[in-house]
C-alpha positions in Angstrom: 10.2 -10.7 -43.3 9.0 -14.1 -42.0 5.7 -15.3 -43.2 3.8 -17.4 -40.6 2.8 -20.8 -41.8 -0.9 -21.1 -42.5 -1.1 -24.5 -41.0 -3.1 -23.7 -37.7 -5.7 -26.4 -37.2 -8.3 -24.0 -35.7 -11.9 -24.6 -36.1 -12.1 -26.8 -39.1 -11.9 -30.1 -37.3 -13.6 -29.0 -34.1 -17.2 -29.0 -35.5 -19.2 -32.2 -34.8 -22.2 -32.3 -37.0 -24.3 -33.0 -33.9 -23.1 -29.7 -32.3 -23.5 -27.8 -35.6 -27.1 -29.2 -35.9 -27.8 -28.1 -32.3 -26.8 -24.5 -33.2 -28.9 -24.5 -36.4 -32.0 -25.8 -34.5 -31.3 -23.1 -31.8 -31.1 -20.3 -34.4 -34.3 -21.6 -36.3 -36.2 -22.0 -33.1 -35.3 -18.5 -31.7 -36.1 -16.9 -35.1 -39.3 -18.9 -35.3 -40.4 -17.7 -31.9 -39.4 -14.1 -32.7 -41.5 -14.1 -35.9 -44.5 -15.5 -33.9 -44.0 -12.7 -31.3 -43.4 -10.1 -33.9 -46.6 -10.7 -35.9 -48.4 -9.6 -32.7 -46.0 -6.8 -31.9 -46.5 -5.2 -35.4 -50.2 -5.7 -35.2 -50.2 -7.9 -38.4 -49.0 -4.9 -40.6 -47.0 -5.9 -43.7 -46.3 -9.6 -42.5 -44.2 -10.4 -45.6 -42.1 -7.2 -45.1 -41.7 -8.1 -41.5 -40.6 -11.5 -42.1 -38.0 -10.5 -44.8 -36.8 -7.7 -42.5 -36.3 -10.2 -39.6 -34.4 -12.6 -41.9 -32.3 -9.8 -43.1 -31.6 -8.5 -39.6 -30.7 -12.0 -38.3 -28.5 -12.6 -41.4 -26.6 -9.3 -40.6 -26.1 -10.4 -36.9 -25.0 -13.9 -38.2 -22.3 -12.3 -40.3 -21.2 -9.8 -37.5 -20.5 -12.9 -35.6 -18.6 -14.5 -38.4 -16.5 -11.6 -39.0 -16.3 -8.9 -36.1 -16.7 -11.5 -33.2 -14.2 -13.8 -34.9 -11.9 -10.9 -35.3 -12.1 -10.2 -31.6 -11.4 -13.8 -30.5 -8.7 -14.4 -33.2 -5.8 -13.6 -31.0 -7.0 -15.7 -28.2 -7.5 -18.8 -30.3 -4.3 -18.2 -32.2 -2.3 -17.9 -29.1 -3.6 -21.2 -27.8 -5.3 -19.6 -24.8 -8.7 -20.6 -25.9 -9.9 -23.4 -28.3 -12.7 -22.4 -30.6 -15.3 -24.1 -28.4 -14.0 -22.2 -25.4 -14.0 -19.0 -27.4 -17.6 -19.7 -28.5 -18.6 -20.2 -24.9 -17.0 -17.0 -23.8 -18.5 -15.2 -26.7 -21.9 -16.6 -26.1 -21.9 -15.5 -22.4 -20.3 -12.1 -22.7 -21.5 -10.9 -26.2 -25.1 -11.8 -25.6 -25.0 -10.3 -22.1 -23.4 -7.1 -23.4 -26.1 -6.9 -26.1 -29.0 -7.5 -23.7 -27.7 -5.8 -20.5 -26.0 -2.8 -22.0 -27.1 -2.8 -25.6 -29.6 0.1 -25.0 -33.4 0.3 -24.8 -33.7 2.8 -27.7 -31.7 3.6 -30.8 -31.6 6.5 -33.2 -33.4 5.6 -36.4 -30.5 7.0 -38.4 -32.6 9.7 -39.9 -29.8 12.2 -39.1 -26.4 10.6 -39.4 -24.1 9.7 -42.1 -27.1 10.5 -44.4 -29.5 13.4 -43.7 -32.9 12.7 -44.9 -34.6 15.5 -42.9 -34.6 17.7 -45.9 -37.0 15.6 -48.0 -40.3 13.9 -47.6 -39.6 10.1 -47.0 -42.5 7.8 -47.1 -42.4 5.3 -44.1 -42.2 2.2 -46.4 -39.3 3.8 -48.3 -37.5 4.3 -45.0 -38.2 0.6 -44.2 -36.7 -0.4 -47.8 -33.6 1.7 -47.0 -33.0 -0.1 -43.8 -33.8 -3.5 -45.2 -31.5 -2.9 -48.2 -28.7 -1.7 -45.7 -29.0 -4.9 -43.6 -28.9 -7.5 -46.5 -26.2 -5.5 -48.4 -23.9 -5.2 -45.4 -24.6 -8.9 -44.5 -23.7 -10.1 -48.0 -20.4 -8.0 -48.0 -19.5 -9.4 -44.5 -20.2 -12.9 -45.7 -17.9 -12.4 -48.7 -15.2 -11.0 -46.5 -15.6 -13.7 -43.9 -15.3 -16.4 -46.3 -12.0 -14.8 -47.6 -10.8 -14.4 -44.2 -10.7 -10.6 -44.3 -11.6 -8.9 -41.0 -13.6 -5.7 -42.1 -15.5 -3.2 -40.2 -19.3 -3.9 -39.7 -19.8 -0.2 -38.9 -18.3 0.9 -42.2 -20.4 -1.9 -44.0 -23.7 -0.7 -42.7 -22.8 2.9 -43.2 -21.9 2.3 -46.8 -25.1 0.3 -47.4 -27.3 3.0 -45.9 -25.5 5.6 -48.1 -26.2 3.5 -51.2 -29.8 3.0 -50.8 -30.4 6.6 -49.6 -28.7 7.9 -52.8 -30.9 5.8 -54.9 -34.0 7.0 -53.1 -32.8 10.7 -53.7 -32.3 9.9 -57.4 -35.8 8.6 -57.7 -37.3 11.6 -55.9 -37.8 14.7 -58.0 -36.1 17.9 -56.9 -33.7 16.2 -54.6 -29.9 16.4 -54.8 -29.1 12.8 -54.0 -25.4 13.3 -53.5 -26.1 16.3 -51.2 -27.9 13.9 -48.8 -24.6 12.4 -47.8 -22.5 13.9 -45.1 -19.3 13.8 -47.0 -17.3 15.1 -44.0 -18.0 11.9 -42.2 -17.2 9.8 -45.1 -13.7 11.5 -45.1 -13.4 10.6 -41.4 -14.0 7.0 -42.3 -11.3 7.3 -45.0 -8.9 8.8 -42.4 -9.7 5.9 -40.1 -8.3 3.3 -42.6 -4.9 4.7 -41.9 -5.3 6.2 -38.4 -6.9 3.1 -36.7 -4.2 0.5 -37.7 -1.4 3.0 -37.1 -2.7 3.8 -33.5 -3.3 0.1 -32.8 0.2 -0.8 -34.1 1.9 1.9 -32.2 0.2 1.0 -28.9 0.8 -2.8 -29.2 4.4 -2.3 -30.4 5.2 -0.2 -27.3 3.4 -2.5 -24.9 4.7 -5.8 -26.3 8.2 -4.4 -26.6 8.1 -3.7 -22.8 6.7 -7.0 -22.0 9.2 -8.8 -24.2 12.1 -6.8 -22.8 11.4 -7.0 -19.0 9.5 -10.3 -18.9 10.0 -12.7 -21.9 13.7 -12.0 -22.6 14.5 -12.1 -18.9 12.7 -15.4 -18.7 14.6 -16.8 -21.8 17.9 -15.8 -20.2 16.9 -17.2 -16.8 15.9 -20.5 -18.6 19.2 -20.6 -20.5 21.1 -20.3 -17.2 18.9 -22.9 -15.5 19.6 -25.2 -18.3 23.3 -24.5 -17.9 23.0 -25.3 -14.2 21.1 -28.6 -15.1 24.0 -29.6 -17.3 26.5 -28.7 -14.7 24.6 -31.0 -12.2 24.7 -33.8 -14.7 28.4 -33.3 -15.3 28.9 -33.3 -11.4 27.1 -36.6 -11.1 29.1 -38.1 -14.0 32.5 -36.8 -12.7 32.0 -38.1 -9.2 30.6 -41.4 -10.4 33.7 -42.0 -12.2 35.9 -40.9 -9.3 34.0 -43.2 -7.1 34.6 -46.2 -9.3 38.4 -45.5 -9.0 38.3 -45.7 -5.2 39.3 -48.8 -3.2 36.6 -50.8 -1.4 37.4 -49.4 1.9 37.4 -45.9 0.5 34.1 -46.6 -1.2 32.5 -47.7 2.1 33.9 -44.6 4.0 32.6 -42.3 1.0 29.2 -44.0 1.0 28.8 -43.3 4.7 29.7 -39.7 4.2 27.3 -39.5 1.3 24.5 -41.0 3.4 25.0 -38.4 6.1 25.1 -35.5 3.5 21.8 -36.8 2.0 20.1 -36.3 5.3 21.6 -32.9 5.6 20.6 -32.0 2.1 16.9 -32.9 2.6 16.6 -31.5 6.1 14.9 -28.1 5.9 16.7 -26.7 8.9 20.1 -27.5 7.5 18.9 -26.0 4.1 18.2 -22.7 5.8 21.4 -22.8 7.8 24.3 -21.1 5.9 26.7 -22.8 8.3 25.7 -26.3 7.2 28.6 -28.1 5.8 28.8 -31.4 3.7 31.4 -34.0 4.1 31.6 -35.3 0.6 33.0 -33.5 -2.4 29.9 -34.4 -4.4 27.5 -32.6 -2.1 29.8 -29.6 -1.7 29.9 -29.1 -5.4 26.2 -29.6 -5.5 25.7 -26.9 -2.9 27.7 -24.6 -4.9 25.7 -25.2 -8.0 22.4 -24.8 -6.1 23.5 -21.4 -4.9 23.9 -20.3 -8.5 20.2 -21.3 -9.1 19.1 -19.1 -6.2 21.1 -16.1 -7.5 19.2 -16.3 -10.8 15.9 -15.5 -9.1 14.1 -17.0 -12.1 10.6 -15.9 -11.2 11.5 -12.3 -10.5 10.0 -10.9 -13.6 6.7 -12.9 -13.2 6.4 -11.5 -9.6 7.5 -8.0 -10.1 6.4 -7.1 -13.7 3.5 -9.3 -14.6 1.1 -8.1 -11.7 1.9 -4.5 -12.8 0.9 -5.3 -16.3 -2.1 -7.2 -15.2 -3.4 -4.3 -13.0 -2.9 -1.8 -15.8 -4.7 -4.1 -18.1 -7.5 -4.6 -15.7 -8.0 -0.8 -15.3 -8.1 -0.3 -19.2 -10.7 -3.0 -19.6 -12.7 -1.7 -16.7 -12.5 1.7 -18.1 -13.7 0.4 -21.5 -16.7 -1.3 -19.7 -17.5 1.7 -17.5 -17.2 4.5 -20.1 -18.2 2.5 -23.2 -19.8 -0.9 -22.5 -22.2 0.5 -19.8 -22.8 3.8 -21.5 -26.4 2.9 -22.3 -27.1 2.1 -18.6 -28.1 4.7 -16.2 -25.8 3.6 -13.3 -25.7 6.9 -11.6 -21.9 6.9 -11.4 -19.9 10.0 -11.6 -16.4 10.2 -13.4 -14.8 10.2 -10.0 -16.7 7.1 -9.1 -15.6 5.3 -12.3 -12.0 6.1 -11.6 -12.2 4.8 -8.0 -13.7 1.6 -9.2 -10.9 1.3 -11.8 -8.4 1.8 -9.1 -9.9 -0.8 -6.7 -10.0 -3.3 -9.6 -6.4 -2.6 -10.4 -5.4 -3.1 -6.8 -7.3 -6.4 -6.5 -5.9 -7.8 -9.8 -2.4 -6.8 -8.7 -2.7 -8.7 -5.5 -4.3 -11.8 -7.1 -1.6 -11.9 -9.8 1.2 -11.4 -7.4 -0.1 -14.3 -5.3 -0.6 -16.5 -8.3 3.0 -15.8 -9.4 4.3 -16.9 -5.9 2.4 -20.1 -6.2 3.9 -21.0 -9.5 7.5 -20.6 -8.3 8.2 -24.4 -8.2 6.9 -25.0 -11.8 8.7 -24.6 -15.2 9.3 -20.9 -16.0 7.9 -21.1 -19.6 4.8 -22.9 -18.3 4.3 -20.3 -15.6 4.6 -17.5 -18.0 2.0 -19.2 -20.5 -0.4 -19.7 -17.7 -0.3 -16.3 -16.3 -0.7 -14.6 -19.7 -3.4 -17.1 -20.6 -5.4 -16.1 -17.6 -4.9 -12.4 -18.3 -5.8 -12.8 -22.0 -9.1 -14.8 -21.1 -10.3 -11.8 -18.9 -9.2 -9.3 -21.6 -11.1 -11.2 -24.2 -14.3 -11.4 -21.9 -14.2 -7.7 -21.3 -13.7 -6.9 -25.1 -16.5 -9.2 -25.9 -19.0 -7.6 -23.4 -18.1 -4.1 -24.8 -18.4 -5.5 -28.3 -21.8 -7.0 -27.6 -23.1 -3.7 -26.0 -22.0 -1.5 -28.9 -21.5 -3.2 -32.2 -24.7 -5.3 -32.2 -26.3 -1.9 -32.9 -25.1 -2.3 -36.5 -27.8 -5.0 -37.0 -30.4 -4.2 -34.3 -30.3 -0.4 -35.0 -31.7 -0.4 -38.5 -34.0 -3.4 -37.6 -35.4 -1.6 -34.6 -36.2 1.3 -36.9 -38.0 -1.0 -39.3 -40.0 -2.7 -36.4 -41.0 0.8 -35.1 -42.3 1.9 -38.6 -44.2 -1.4 -39.2 -45.7 -1.0 -35.8 -46.7 2.7 -35.8 -46.8 3.5 -39.5 -44.7 6.5 -38.9 -40.9 7.4 -38.7 -39.9 8.3 -35.2 -36.8 10.0 -33.9 -36.0 6.9 -31.8 -37.0 3.3 -31.8 -37.5 1.0 -28.8 -35.5 -2.3 -28.8 -37.5 -5.2 -27.4 -35.4 -7.6 -25.3 -36.5 -10.5 -27.3 -35.0 -8.9 -30.4 -31.7 -8.5 -28.5 -31.7 -12.1 -27.5 -32.5 -13.3 -31.1 -29.8 -11.2 -32.6 -27.4 -12.3 -29.9 -27.9 -16.0 -30.7 -27.5 -15.2 -34.3 -24.2 -13.6 -33.5 -22.7 -16.6 -31.8 -24.2 -19.0 -34.5 -22.4 -17.0 -37.1 -19.2 -17.3 -35.1 -19.5 -21.0 -35.0 -20.3 -21.6 -38.7 -18.3 -19.0 -40.6 -15.8 -17.6 -38.2 -12.9 -19.9 -38.7 -11.3 -18.1 -41.7 -11.2 -14.7 -39.9 -9.9 -16.4 -36.7 -7.1 -18.1 -38.9 -6.1 -14.7 -40.3 -6.0 -12.7 -37.2 -4.8 -15.5 -34.8 -2.0 -17.0 -37.0 -1.6 -15.9 -40.6 -0.7 -12.3 -40.0 1.8 -13.3 -37.3 2.4 -16.1 -34.8 0.8 -15.5 -31.4 1.6 -16.4 -27.9 -0.7 -15.6 -24.8 1.7 -12.8 -24.0 1.5 -11.2 -27.4 -2.2 -12.0 -27.7 -2.8 -10.2 -24.3 -0.7 -7.2 -25.6 -2.7 -6.9 -28.8 -6.1 -7.0 -27.2 -5.1 -4.7 -24.3 -3.6 -2.2 -26.9 -6.6 -2.3 -29.0 -8.9 -1.8 -26.0 -6.7 1.2 -24.9 -6.8 2.9 -28.3 -10.6 2.4 -28.6 -11.0 4.2 -25.3 -8.6 7.0 -26.1 -10.2 7.5 -29.5 -13.6 7.6 -27.9 -12.6 10.2 -25.4 -10.8 12.3 -28.0 -13.6 11.9 -30.7 -11.1 10.3 -33.3 -12.7 8.5 -36.2 -11.4 5.0 -35.7 -12.7 1.4 -36.3 -12.1 -1.2 -33.5 -11.6 -3.9 -36.3 -8.8 -2.0 -38.0 -7.3 -1.0 -34.6 -7.0 -4.7 -33.6 -5.4 -5.7 -36.9 -3.0 -2.9 -36.4 -2.2 -4.2 -32.9 -1.5 -7.7 -34.4 0.8 -6.2 -36.9 2.6 -4.3 -34.2 3.2 -7.7 -32.5 4.6 -9.0 -35.8 6.9 -5.9 -36.0 8.4 -6.6 -32.5 9.0 -10.3 -33.4 10.1 -9.5 -37.0 7.5 -11.9 -38.2 4.8 -10.0 -40.2 2.9 -11.3 -43.2 2.7 -8.0 -45.3 1.5 -9.9 -48.3 -1.7 -10.8 -46.6 -2.3 -7.1 -45.5 -2.6 -6.1 -49.2 -6.0 -7.7 -49.8 -7.2 -6.9 -46.3 -6.3 -3.2 -46.8 -8.0 -3.2 -50.2 -11.1 -4.8 -48.6 -11.3 -2.0 -46.1 -11.1 0.6 -48.8 -13.9 -1.0 -51.0 -16.2 -1.9 -48.0 -18.1 1.4 -48.4 -18.7 1.4 -52.2 -19.3 -2.4 -52.4 -21.9 -2.4 -49.5 -23.5 0.9 -51.2 -23.7 -0.8 -54.6 -25.3 -4.0 -53.3 -27.7 -1.8 -51.1 -28.7 0.2 -54.0 -29.6 -2.8 -56.1 -31.5 -4.3 -53.2 -33.4 -1.0 -52.7 -34.6 -0.9 -56.2 -35.6 -4.6 -56.1 -37.6 -4.2 -52.8 -39.3 -1.0 -53.9 -40.3 -2.6 -57.2 -41.7 -5.7 -55.4 -43.5 -4.1 -52.5 -43.8 -0.3 -53.5 
């Protein structure tokens, strides 16, 4: 096992105080405006509770950005495809857009979910305290994990927190079996996901990156070695003929120089280059022509022109599928399943053509640089698609409980669904990005570098494999975590390269297991505190 060096200088030195101050001002201004708006929206009911709930919700979104979003962009930053500033820009545009455009207009109030509260009478304010406790508890656990550099599931965090506060409420309510409120079957599904998610992600990325490495990277390495050998042969040809030229008599030198001059014209004349019958007079250019023929036989860019467009097209279809079936699931686009498949096919065809043309334009450049550029572009688009889908779905871990709180404060009753005001989506989206900026560096370091070394090709493979598994799991109804899947995908890359830091996975795996009980315990304490203060 090779342990990657933890010396990646990611975000630490890229945080000018002026920019940090600008983000802090943006967050405070956005939250301030939302509080002003919210006092009117809730009709002035329970202003202190509303203020605290807003702060808890924003704090949760802030920590989702520092952990979950950082986890999503860790491979891009670690591979050198994006700097932390560029990752922030991509996240800002696509995460917030995903949250606002496709985040859903209504959300379930989690009355029937991992915890079933329908069998007991729950006072509206007790329900508010459950959600407030869940938000602050999950946020505190995510903050701890982020500072340690452990990527954990925000979904599991909020679920564990809701379970903790609900059990406490059941314990404080006479005649209620508090443990019976919990849907333990779903808890077991989460436990299964601790193993299933990373294994599926690892298998998919191992298979995908093995194929990329075999047919593209290894081919390119062999081609580069042969090109270097040809370069050395040309240098040797220069040296040998220079020494031979020095041994000629003056008359022979003049004659040979004239022959060389004519050969130079032939060598640089395109018509002669394309004519197989073209002959050179001097031994130097005859040998040079033989060496150049070897370069043509190598066909160094063949893998980039044949394989990369196919990989890119397949990746584009997977990302578009994730957007159509998962990212846009809250939007009523009126598209049938057949429509979605046709759109995926068109996107795949366009990407194949564009990538093939791009590969041909790079034919005169360095093979390693061409490979880096092509996979960098592909990884940027993969990260953008992942960000949009992430923003449209996982922001619900913060906005869902908060929307339920907002609805209860406004109406005084617990509804089956709660409307999500757009201003709330924007506020939480801003908090998401600010969290990535301020506390995301440790998780980015872990995912992008400390678990294994990353290259744009391996980063692309990890992100694409994770997206594919998320899609398949959603279709098959398997209990998986996107965070755990991506970590498994990164480990799969490490297995292919024989460069995996298994020592670091021990505390990360432990963090996954204790996420539910830790968030639940913190939430239980928070619930008792809130009920004592405001009950």
